[in-house]
Structures are given as C-alpha cells and as structure tokens.
C-alpha positions in Angstrom: 109.2 97.5 152.9 107.8 96.0 156.0 104.5 94.3 155.9 103.3 96.9 158.4 104.0 99.4 156.0 102.4 97.5 152.9 99.3 96.9 154.6 98.5 100.1 156.1 95.9 102.0 154.5 96.0 105.4 153.6 92.7 108.0 153.6 91.2 107.9 150.1 91.3 111.7 149.3 89.1 112.6 146.1 91.1 113.7 143.1 92.0 117.5 143.5 91.0 118.5 140.3 93.5 116.2 138.3 91.1 115.0 135.5 93.6 117.5 133.2 92.8 118.3 129.7 95.1 116.5 127.2 95.8 116.3 123.4 98.0 114.5 121.0 97.3 111.8 118.4 99.5 108.5 117.1 98.4 105.1 115.8 96.4 103.7 118.5 97.8 100.2 120.0 95.4 97.3 120.8 98.1 95.3 122.3 101.2 95.9 125.3 104.6 97.1 123.4 107.0 94.5 122.3 108.9 93.2 125.1 111.8 91.2 125.4 110.2 88.6 127.3 107.0 88.4 129.2 106.9 89.0 132.8 107.0 85.5 134.6 103.6 84.8 136.1 103.2 85.8 139.6 102.9 83.6 142.4 99.9 83.4 144.7 99.3 86.1 146.9 100.1 85.9 150.7 97.2 87.3 152.9 97.3 88.7 156.3 95.2 91.3 158.2 95.0 94.9 157.0 95.4 97.8 159.3 93.5 100.8 159.7 90.1 101.8 161.1 86.4 101.2 160.1 87.4 98.1 157.7 85.5 94.8 158.1 87.5 92.1 159.8 87.0 89.6 157.0 89.0 92.0 154.7 92.6 90.6 153.9 95.6 92.5 152.3 98.9 91.5 150.3 101.0 93.2 148.0 102.1 92.3 144.6 105.2 92.9 142.5 105.1 94.0 139.3 107.3 95.7 136.4 107.8 99.3 136.9 108.5 99.3 133.1 106.7 96.4 131.1 109.0 97.1 128.4 111.8 95.7 130.4 110.1 92.8 132.4 113.4 92.0 134.0 114.1 95.5 135.4 112.9 97.4 138.7 110.1 96.0 140.5 107.3 98.0 142.6 104.7 97.1 144.8 100.9 97.1 144.6 98.7 97.2 147.5 95.5 94.6 147.3 92.5 93.8 149.4 90.1 91.3 149.2 87.0 90.1 151.4 86.4 86.5 150.2 82.9 84.9 148.6 80.2 84.8 151.1 79.0 81.3 150.1 82.3 79.4 148.5 80.0 76.4 147.2 78.7 78.9 144.5 81.6 81.0 144.2 82.0 82.1 140.4 85.0 84.3 140.7 86.5 87.3 141.6 85.2 90.9 141.1 87.4 93.9 140.9 86.6 97.3 141.9 88.4 99.7 139.9 88.7 103.5 141.5 87.9 106.7 140.0 90.6 109.3 139.7 93.3 109.0 138.5 94.6 109.0 142.3 91.4 107.1 143.5 92.1 104.0 145.6 90.2 101.1 146.1 91.7 99.5 148.8 88.9 99.9 151.4 86.2 99.1 149.1 85.5 95.7 149.8 84.3 96.7 153.4 83.1 100.0 152.2 80.8 100.4 149.1 81.4 96.6 148.5 79.2 95.9 151.1 76.3 97.7 149.4 76.4 94.8 146.7 73.5 92.8 146.9 73.9 89.3 148.5 74.2 86.9 145.4 76.7 88.9 144.2 78.7 88.6 147.5 78.0 85.3 147.7 79.5 84.7 144.1 82.5 86.6 143.9 85.6 87.6 146.0 85.4 91.4 146.1 88.6 92.8 145.2 90.5 96.2 145.8 93.5 97.7 145.3 95.8 101.0 145.3 96.9 101.7 141.5 100.5 102.1 140.7 101.8 105.1 142.5 99.8 105.6 145.1 100.4 104.6 148.8 100.6 102.0 150.3 101.5 100.8 147.0 105.2 101.9 145.9 104.4 105.7 146.0 105.1 108.8 144.0 105.2 112.6 144.8 106.1 116.0 142.9 107.0 117.8 145.8 104.5 120.5 144.9 104.5 123.8 146.6 101.6 123.9 149.0 99.6 126.9 147.4 99.7 124.4 144.2 98.0 121.7 145.8 94.7 124.1 146.1 92.2 122.4 143.8 91.5 125.6 142.3 95.2 126.0 141.1 95.3 122.4 140.2 92.4 123.1 138.1 93.2 125.5 135.5 90.9 128.2 136.2 91.6 131.5 134.3 92.4 134.8 135.6 89.1 136.7 136.1 90.0 138.7 132.5 90.3 135.2 130.8 94.1 135.5 130.7 96.0 132.4 131.0 99.4 133.5 131.7 99.6 132.6 135.4 98.2 128.7 134.1 101.0 128.6 132.1 103.2 129.5 134.7 101.6 127.1 137.3 101.7 124.4 134.6 105.9 124.8 134.2 106.5 125.1 137.9 104.5 121.8 138.6 105.6 119.9 135.6 109.2 120.9 136.6 108.5 119.8 140.4 107.4 116.5 139.4 110.8 116.0 136.9 112.7 117.0 139.8 111.1 114.9 142.7 109.1 112.0 140.6 112.0 109.7 139.9 111.8 107.2 137.4 108.2 105.7 138.4 106.4 108.7 137.6 107.2 107.8 134.0 106.0 104.6 134.3 102.4 105.8 135.4 99.4 105.7 132.8 96.4 104.1 132.1 97.6 100.9 130.0 100.2 100.1 132.7 97.4 100.3 135.1 95.4 97.7 132.9 98.6 95.3 132.7 98.8 95.6 136.4 95.3 94.4 136.8 96.1 91.5 134.6 98.9 90.5 136.8 96.9 90.7 140.0 94.3 88.6 137.8 96.9 86.0 137.4 97.9 86.0 140.8 94.7 85.7 142.0 94.4 82.3 140.2 91.5 83.4 138.1 91.3 82.8 134.7 88.8 85.5 133.7 87.8 88.6 136.4 85.0 90.6 136.7 84.8 94.3 137.0 83.2 97.3 138.4 85.0 100.4 137.3 83.7 104.2 138.0 84.4 107.5 136.6 88.1 107.2 135.4 87.8 103.8 136.6 85.4 103.3 133.2 88.6 104.1 131.0 90.4 101.8 132.9 88.2 98.9 132.7 87.4 99.5 128.9 91.3 99.8 128.0 91.6 96.5 130.0 89.0 94.9 127.9 90.4 95.9 124.8 94.2 94.8 125.6 92.8 91.6 127.6 89.1 90.8 126.0 89.6 87.1 126.7 90.5 87.6 130.3 87.1 89.1 130.9 83.9 88.0 132.5 81.1 90.6 133.2 82.3 94.3 133.1 80.4 97.2 134.4 81.5 100.6 134.0 79.5 103.3 135.9 79.7 106.9 135.1 81.6 106.8 131.9 84.4 108.6 130.4 84.8 110.0 126.7 87.0 107.3 125.0 88.5 110.0 122.5 91.9 108.3 122.1 92.9 111.3 120.1 92.5 113.8 123.0 92.0 111.3 126.0 91.7 113.3 129.5 91.6 116.8 127.6 88.1 115.5 126.1 87.1 114.3 130.0 87.6 118.0 131.2 85.9 119.6 128.2 83.0 117.9 129.2 82.6 119.5 132.5 81.1 122.3 130.1 78.1 120.6 129.4 78.0 118.6 132.7 77.7 121.7 134.4 75.0 123.0 132.4 73.1 119.8 132.8 73.2 119.5 136.7 73.3 123.5 137.6 69.3 123.5 136.8 68.8 120.8 139.6 70.8 122.9 142.1 68.8 125.9 141.1 65.6 124.3 141.6 66.7 122.9 145.0 68.2 126.4 146.1 64.9 128.1 145.3 62.4 125.8 147.5 60.5 127.3 150.1 61.4 126.3 153.3 65.0 125.0 152.3 67.2 126.7 155.5 69.6 127.1 152.6 67.7 128.6 150.1 69.4 131.5 147.9 66.7 132.9 146.0 62.9 132.6 145.5 62.9 131.5 142.2 65.0 128.7 140.3 65.4 131.2 137.2 67.4 133.5 139.5 69.8 131.2 140.7 72.1 131.4 137.9 72.5 135.3 137.5 72.7 135.4 141.2 75.8 133.0 140.9 77.5 134.8 138.1 77.1 137.9 139.9 78.7 136.6 142.9 81.5 134.9 141.3 82.1 138.1 139.5 82.3 140.1 142.7 84.7 137.9 144.4 86.8 138.2 141.5 86.9 142.0 142.3 86.9 141.9 146.1 87.9 138.3 147.5 87.2 137.8 150.9 89.6 136.6 153.1 89.5 132.6 154.5 92.0 131.8 157.2 92.9 128.0 157.3 92.0 127.8 153.5 93.8 127.1 150.5 94.3 129.9 149.1 93.2 131.8 152.1 90.7 133.9 150.5 87.3 133.3 148.8 87.8 134.5 145.2 85.6 134.0 142.2 87.6 130.7 141.2 87.0 129.3 144.6 83.4 129.7 144.3 83.4 128.4 140.8 85.7 125.2 142.0 83.0 124.8 144.8 80.3 124.9 142.3 81.9 122.4 140.4 82.7 120.1 143.7 79.2 120.1 144.9 77.4 119.5 141.8 78.9 115.5 142.2 75.9 114.8 144.1 72.5 116.5 145.4 73.7 115.5 148.7 76.3 118.2 148.3 74.6 121.0 147.2 74.3 122.6 150.6 77.8 123.0 150.6 77.6 125.7 147.7 74.5 127.1 148.8 76.3 128.0 152.1 79.3 129.2 150.6 77.1 131.4 148.3 74.8 132.6 151.4 77.8 133.5 153.5 79.4 135.4 150.6 76.5 137.8 150.3 77.0 138.7 153.4 80.4 139.5 153.2 81.6 136.2 155.4 82.9 133.1 154.8 82.0 129.5 156.7 85.1 127.5 158.7 87.8 126.6 156.3 86.8 123.3 154.5 88.6 120.4 155.8 91.7 119.0 154.0 93.0 115.5 153.6 96.8 115.6 155.0 99.3 117.4 152.7 101.4 114.1 152.2 98.3 112.2 150.7 97.5 115.8 148.5 100.8 115.4 147.2 100.7 111.7 146.4 97.2 112.0 144.9 98.3 114.9 142.7 101.4 113.2 141.5 99.7 110.3 140.3 96.8 112.0 138.8 99.6 114.2 136.6 102.0 111.2 135.9 99.0 109.2 134.3 97.0 111.8 132.4 100.0 113.7 131.2 101.8 110.5 130.0 98.9 108.9 128.8 98.7 111.3 125.6 100.7 114.5 124.6 99.1 118.0 125.1 99.1 121.1 123.0 102.3 123.2 124.4 101.4 126.7 122.5 99.6 129.5 124.4 97.7 130.4 121.3 95.5 127.7 121.2 94.6 127.7 124.7 93.9 131.5 124.4 91.4 131.0 121.5 89.9 127.6 123.4 89.2 129.6 126.4 87.6 132.7 124.9 85.1 130.4 123.5 84.5 128.6 126.1 84.0 131.7 128.0 81.6 132.7 125.8 79.3 129.7 125.7 79.6 128.4 129.2 80.2 131.4 131.5 79.5 128.9 134.5 82.6 127.3 134.1 84.8 130.5 132.8 86.9 128.8 130.4 88.4 126.1 132.8 87.3 123.0 131.2 89.6 123.8 127.9 92.8 125.6 129.8 96.2 124.6 130.3 97.2 122.4 133.0 100.5 121.1 134.3 100.6 118.5 131.3 100.8 121.8 128.7 104.4 121.8 130.2 105.2 117.9 130.8 108.8 117.1 129.8 108.4 113.3 128.9 106.6 111.9 125.5 104.5 109.4 125.9 106.1 106.0 125.8 103.2 104.5 123.7 100.2 105.5 121.9 96.7 105.6 123.4 94.5 102.3 123.5 91.7 102.8 120.8 88.4 101.5 122.4 86.6 99.3 119.8 84.1 96.9 119.2 86.1 93.9 118.7 85.8 91.7 122.0 83.4 89.8 124.1 80.0 91.0 124.4 80.3 91.3 128.1 80.0 95.1 128.9 77.2 96.8 130.7 77.2 100.6 131.2 75.1 102.6 133.7 75.0 106.1 133.6 72.6 109.2 134.9 71.5 111.7 132.4 72.7 114.7 134.7 76.2 114.0 135.6 78.5 116.8 136.1 82.0 115.0 136.1 81.0 112.7 133.0 78.2 113.5 131.0 76.0 111.7 129.3 77.4 112.9 125.9 80.5 111.6 126.8 79.1 108.4 127.9 77.5 107.6 124.6 80.8 108.1 123.0 82.1 105.1 124.6 78.7 103.2 124.1 79.1 103.7 120.2 82.8 103.0 120.5 82.2 99.4 122.3 79.5 99.0 119.6 78.1 95.3 120.0 80.3 94.3 123.0 78.1 96.8 125.4 74.4 97.9 126.3 74.0 101.1 128.2 71.6 101.4 131.0 70.5 105.6 131.0 69.2 106.5 134.3 67.3 109.5 134.9 68.7 110.5 137.9 71.5 113.1 139.0 74.9 112.7 140.5 78.4 111.5 139.6 78.3 107.7 140.4 74.9 105.6 139.2 74.9 102.2 140.6 74.1 102.0 144.5 74.8 105.9 144.6 72.9 108.6 143.0 71.0 106.4 140.4 67.6 104.6 141.0 66.4 101.5 142.0 65.5 100.6 138.0 69.5 101.2 137.1 70.4 99.3 140.6 68.4 96.3 139.9 69.9 95.9 136.2 73.3 95.9 137.1 72.9 93.8 140.1 71.3 91.1 137.7 73.9 91.3 135.7 76.7 90.7 138.1 74.7 88.4 139.8 73.5 86.0 136.7 74.7 87.5 133.6 71.5 88.3 132.5 71.9 91.6 130.6 69.1 93.5 128.6 69.1 92.8 124.7 69.7 96.6 124.1 69.9 99.8 125.4 67.4 100.6 128.3 66.2 103.7 130.1 65.3 103.7 133.8 62.8 106.3 135.0 
C-alpha cells in the first residue's frame, strides 16, 4: 500500500444501524488467548502529512502493522491508520490521549483536528491527541461484505419487523447479508472484534513509546475502553468513558440494542415538548401529550400506505423509515427538526428531499466492520421462535420502537462461531476511570451506564448529567459535567464519589 493511500482520510459515516443484538455465554476471559509467541514490540511510527480536507495542518498520519490474528503473531499482518497532533506545550507534556470512536464502524482519524480541539488548553498542552481507524475500516486495511444496495438502508440493517410484527423478512435479510459477508469478507472479517481492537490499541501505545495511555471513549468506544482497561490494566492512565454501553458479557451488543427501548422512552418526551412549542416553525401538535399518539398513527398509516420517495433508500417513506428517522433524530436535540419536518411532510402526503447518504463504498465498509465486530464478539440466538416471542413482548410494552430492539439482525445467521469468550468487565484494576453520562440518551441509556458503573466498582466514579442527547462531554452535556471531566483529564483530580450535574 502506498503512503498516499495510507494517509488519505475517508469520510466518517455514522454507523448505519449496526448496533446489533447478540447473545451467547461462555467462560469470561480477562487476558488475551494463549499464543505461540508474543508479537514483537513495534518500532517507532513514521509520521508524515495527512491528506484530506478540513484537517488541522499540525495533524500527522502514520500506519502501524498489527497481526491479523493475535494467536498467530507471526502470521499475516494488516495495517492500522493512525493520526496525532502533538502536545502544544512539550515542556509540560504528560503523555498521549487516545480518542476512541463509537460504532463499531466509527473512526477517530480526524478527531485530533476536530473534537480534540474542543478540549481545554491544559489538556492539549499536556497530551498528544491520537486518532485511529479501527481494524477493517479504511484507510486501515479494509473489509467489505459486498452487500446488495438495498440491504445498506438503515431501516434494513436495523431489524424493524413487518407492520404485522412478523420477522420472517428479517431472518431472510440476516441470511442474505451473512452469506455475503462470508463470501466477500475474506479472512480479515473473522478477526474483527472488540478484544482485538483493544490489542491493536496496546500495540499503538507501544509504538508511541508510552508506558501508559489515557483515553476518551465515546458510545461503543466506552466498551472498547473498558475492555482495554480490563485486558491491560497497568497500561492505563486517565480513562474517560462517555455515553456508556451496558457491559453484560452474556449478551454484549444484544443488550445495547435492547437498550433503545428505554432510551426512546427517556428522550421522546423531550422531543414532544419541543415539537409542540408555540412559535416553533416545525411544530407538529398544540400539546406535548398529542405528539406521541400522532407519531404512532402516522407510522401505522405509512405501514399501510407508503409514500414514494425518489432518491432515498428505500425509495419510499414507510412506517419503518419513519421509525428509524425517529431513532436517529433523538440522538441530539439539534436533530429534532429532521423528524418534525418528515412528520409534517408525511401528514400532507408529501416527502422532503431525499436525505444525503455517504458514498456506497463507505457504507459497505462501515456496515461490514460493524457486522464483523458484533457477530464475532458473541454468538446470537439462531431460532426464529425466540425472536418472535421477544419481538411480540417488546411491541406490546414499547410501541414507539415496534419490536426492533429485540429482533434478529444478520448475526442470527453468522456462519462463524466466536474465536474467544467475551471479556467480562470487573472491579479488578486501577481506580482511574471516570464515566460521564446524560440522563436522557436514546442510544446508551442511563440504565445501561449504571450497569457499567456497577461492574467497574471501586475503579470508577460516574458523573450523571441532567441533559438530553448521545455524547455528553463537550457535546450534549452541561457546563458542570464538562468541567468535571476536563479537570480529571488535565490534573487527574476526580470526584471522590459519584456526582450529579444539574
């Protein structure tokens, strides 16, 4: 691979619904699997200018070779793209702060130039800011399932049941997508997974010449950060986990997907209040209490009578596309207008312009990485009966999400058994973790974050922020939460006990 190709940046598409549901339990592991020999210590990285628009001119890029299979460290190698902006005050430099992206399928390669620049000056003075594209994600050695274009639709990747609640179509989609990944994903797709991403991070730490590394992990990145701290506890400095995943090692991402039931219930009232405010140009109802029944009626009508939507994927606005738009729009109050505008248009029998989508190449890559990570982390139930029962129960209890959070995704037909047991997060390790969590978060609800806090025990303190949105620190949180996290990253000062920020 040429240096030019190594250093190019790829548009970072949001994961298109690959927060898959998974299940299966074997004995937990707290260390890498035995190997014939440990991988040799990586040499220093060779840094050069990054390519791509909108990057800080100080950002540098490099590539790191890592084993495809850590149980065979002398076997095939893959490349991992990394980036950095050096400490702005070398005389007070403490170390490196790794920006761990969400997903799986997200990249932090551009984050030293992006959200990293929102960090307070003291953090940017004391730390190099480090980004990376996780294994399988371009411009690291990429993976691709070669999926049918229709299967890249967010409302298809997410397992929304049919209007009558049946799931036969979801199981057909799961088999078709899993078969495509097996046929086109190559050997690399079998070696994607959270534990291997954590091992790659430790190779990166060594290549940076750091004895310990600090990290700011967001969303799925909180699980990656927790797994890293479990596998390599002596190599962590200051760890911030922001918008936290349920760490249940018996279900892994199946628990994350199920969390959307409560997450939507937590956030939808905020949307309803906003969408009924007088003077709001996107107002959909006169009273907040009317917004929920209006949404449910509209979704049911679109189930029966979809509206053609040229240029969209799929090319119709049906009930499940509306539901998926609802889920996407609850990630941040800034996104509320997208749902309101779609509802207003649909009530008139029209549609807005088709939403922009990332290039198909990017969608293929992101979806393949998400599938490989989630399906390899833990096995998923394969019998239709279990899903039917769960979906029926979910639809009755949580009509806004219509059974999707407990339905079958492509992992239900994944052809490869997990190569190792999921990592169990425990209270064994350094007490150097700070969790920050919004009270109302559609993707990683407070209920799941509390489970991670409980699992970490004495190792962690949690800051609960009375705000709405996914991603709390320097995003959808508040000044109190931001100041608490910034103080910890800059000075190591952490609250003595869990705190609430109002």
